[in-house]
Structures are given as C-alpha cells and as structure tokens.
C-alpha positions as MATLAB code, in Angstrom:
seq = 'MRITVRVYGNIASVIGKKYDIEVPLGANVGTLVNKVGEQTGQRPGYLGEFKVGSRDFAIILNGRNVETLKGIATPLEENDEIVIVQPTAGG';
ca = [
      37.972  -56.505   36.886;
      40.550  -54.896   34.629;
      42.561  -52.061   36.121;
      45.088  -49.896   34.224;
      48.289  -49.002   36.134;
      50.739  -46.402   34.948;
      54.085  -45.758   36.728;
      56.147  -42.580   36.655;
      59.532  -41.585   38.110;
      62.487  -43.594   39.126;
      60.269  -46.444   40.301;
      59.189  -47.100   36.620;
      62.691  -48.269   35.862;
      62.235  -50.898   38.606;
      58.732  -52.132   37.835;
      57.848  -50.939   34.394;
      55.656  -48.201   33.030;
      52.192  -49.635   32.261;
      50.054  -52.651   33.166;
      46.520  -53.836   32.533;
      45.851  -56.059   35.559;
      42.973  -58.359   36.396;
      41.877  -58.307   40.035;
      38.907  -60.008   41.583;
      35.700  -58.130   42.427;
      36.029  -56.364   45.757;
      39.762  -55.821   45.320;
      41.299  -52.652   46.879;
      44.287  -50.500   46.010;
      46.537  -52.466   48.290;
      45.551  -55.773   46.533;
      46.342  -54.226   43.203;
      49.733  -52.784   44.189;
      50.785  -55.952   45.802;
      49.786  -57.830   42.562;
      51.965  -55.460   40.522;
      54.756  -56.286   43.013;
      54.265  -60.014   42.609;
      54.270  -59.713   38.728;
      57.466  -57.755   38.779;
      59.325  -59.890   41.221;
      59.309  -57.566   44.213;
      59.465  -58.685   47.826;
      56.076  -58.746   49.503;
      54.741  -55.285   50.557;
      57.342  -53.400   48.490;
      57.738  -51.900   45.021;
      61.529  -51.715   44.651;
      62.756  -49.994   47.772;
      59.475  -48.403   48.537;
      56.976  -49.778   51.059;
      53.391  -50.116   49.987;
      51.042  -48.025   52.082;
      53.781  -45.546   53.067;
      54.385  -42.157   51.753;
      57.388  -43.354   49.701;
      55.323  -42.950   46.574;
      51.898  -41.563   45.737;
      49.083  -43.618   44.384;
      46.517  -41.728   42.424;
      43.108  -43.337   41.602;
      41.183  -41.734   38.767;
      42.897  -38.363   39.553;
      42.612  -38.477   43.269;
      45.392  -39.317   45.770;
      44.216  -42.369   47.651;
      45.438  -40.769   50.889;
      42.394  -38.499   50.525;
      40.230  -41.473   50.144;
      40.691  -44.678   52.264;
      44.405  -45.220   51.564;
      45.355  -48.591   50.285;
      42.035  -49.858   51.516;
      40.293  -47.779   48.845;
      38.016  -50.132   46.759;
      38.472  -50.504   43.058;
      35.958  -50.646   40.272;
      36.082  -52.011   36.668;
      38.200  -49.827   34.356;
      39.714  -47.663   37.115;
      43.163  -46.136   36.487;
      45.886  -46.101   38.995;
      48.924  -43.939   38.719;
      52.047  -44.672   40.846;
      54.476  -41.790   41.102;
      57.441  -41.223   43.221;
      57.339  -37.739   44.770;
      60.286  -35.548   44.080;
      61.937  -32.770   45.882;
      64.216  -30.146   44.804;
      65.826  -26.964   45.600;
];
C-alpha cells in the first residue's frame, strides 16, 4: 500500500518533509512511523528526539488525530495521508 507522509515543524529538519512510502497490507500507523524512522536513520522507536507513540508529536491520519482513533495501532488503507507535526506552545 502506498501512504503519503507529510512532516511539519522542527521535526521536518531532522527527517524531511514528504515521503511516499510502501507498507504491507495490514500495516498500522506505528509500522509506518517506524519505517519513516528506519529510512531516515533514526534509532528504533524514535523520530529525532521524539518517541513514537508518545505525545511528543501529533500524528494526523486523513485529518483526524490518531489519538482519537486507536493511537499508533490505527490501521492504514491504500492512499491514506499521514501528517506528523510537532505541537508548539507559546505565550
């Protein structure tokens, strides 16, 4: 299955801004994010300094935060789009 991944925020400077990634049928968000990590030379379970599955960054699947679905266990379908964005805070 082909999945489009877009990355925004400071994390994009570490892993890049856009990918079209092939994952096997039955893959989930965690599988995809770990594959992005592998392709960009990150240590297992991390993207830069941010732990996969934590709240260090938001993962949006087709416009919905995966935390409102099944987290990183959310299944993927052909042509889904994932957005990875680092939450910001300000004052």
